[in-house]
C-alpha positions, 0 to 999 in steps of 0.5 A: 607883812601878812600872815595867813594859813593855807585857806587864806582865812586869817591875815595878820599884820605885823607891826611896822617900824618907826623912824621917829625919835621920841618927841617926834610926830606920831604915826597914823595907820600903823599895823600892830598884836599884839597884831599876830605880832600884836593881834596874835595877840599881851601878856601871860606870866613866866619869869623870862621877861625879868631874866632876859631884861626885856618886856614888861614885869609880871602883872599884878592881880585885878578885881574884875566885875561879873563872874568870878575870875578864872584860874591860871591854866597851862603856862599861866594863861587864864583858862576855864572860862564860863560856858556862856556868852560872858565866858566867851567874851572873857576868853576873847579879851584875855586871849587878845592880851596874851596874843598881843604880848611881848612874850610872843617874840620868845620862841618857847613862850610863843609855843606855850601861848599858841597851845593854850589859846587855840584849839589843838588842831588850829594850834598845830596848823599855825605854829610853823607860820607863827615861828617864821613870822616872829623870827623874820630877821628883816621884821625884827631889825625894823622894829629894833630887836636883835635876831633873838627878839631882844631889845638893845641894852638900855631899852625896853621892848613894849608890846601890850594890848589893852581891851576896851570892850567886847561884843558877842556877834553870834553864840551857840552852845559850842561856837561863838563870835566875839569882837574885841576893841582894844588899844595897842602899845608898841615900840622901844622905850629908853634913850636912843630909841628910834622906834618910840612907843606909840598907840594904835586902835584895832578890833579883832573878831575871834571865832571860838569853839567850846572844846575840852570844857573851855573856849578856844580860838579857831580863827580871827580877823583884825581891822583898824579902829574905831580910833578916837580923836587924840587929845593935844597932850605932850608925849612923855619922855623916854625915861617916863615911858620906861618907868611906866612900863616897868611899874604898871603891870598889865591885867591878868584878867579881863571880864 
């Protein structure tokens, strides 16, 4: 499934469902977010995850290198990035995390995220398409969620983006183009899951604009890879995966 605006600039692929049980062979080439279901996209704050019994716990603070971490802005999403190349890289990395998060599957939280991440013009232009994409009943059923984007009882929905590196490909005082290379975890952990948590690798290029004293997203393009060679490691059990997701919070700030 693809998503684009009227100009056709951005095509975002939603993650596909898996029929493999835990312990089965991993899939190759699956689209993911955050994909805009994982590229527009992991992981802002809020208490909705704990209250609704789905998704990851609130992330713990981190200690990044480089410039001092930015404060949380609207809806608990990092904001106030430095007006330089490193600030643009930080913005792109952090936006990848929140746009690829399980919170994008919650209607109210999704609107908070889009409003905080995109320029005002682009947020307004994209909101309807995003709502339609994330509420698509066939898509939700294929990834094992109900019509409200919630996981079955006893299972945990995982959608988490982990940035590996960033690269500035163009920069000026008011515009920047930043590539973010990341790995994405996506699926359902827990006994009985037919869509186990798997990993995928992507690079998303963000077009950023300096507006209202911060970097905001104008557009983005996602592509597969680079994909490292997988090691011959035994896949974790459903219980171990669920425990890891619950105990290891995602990053709140990436340099």
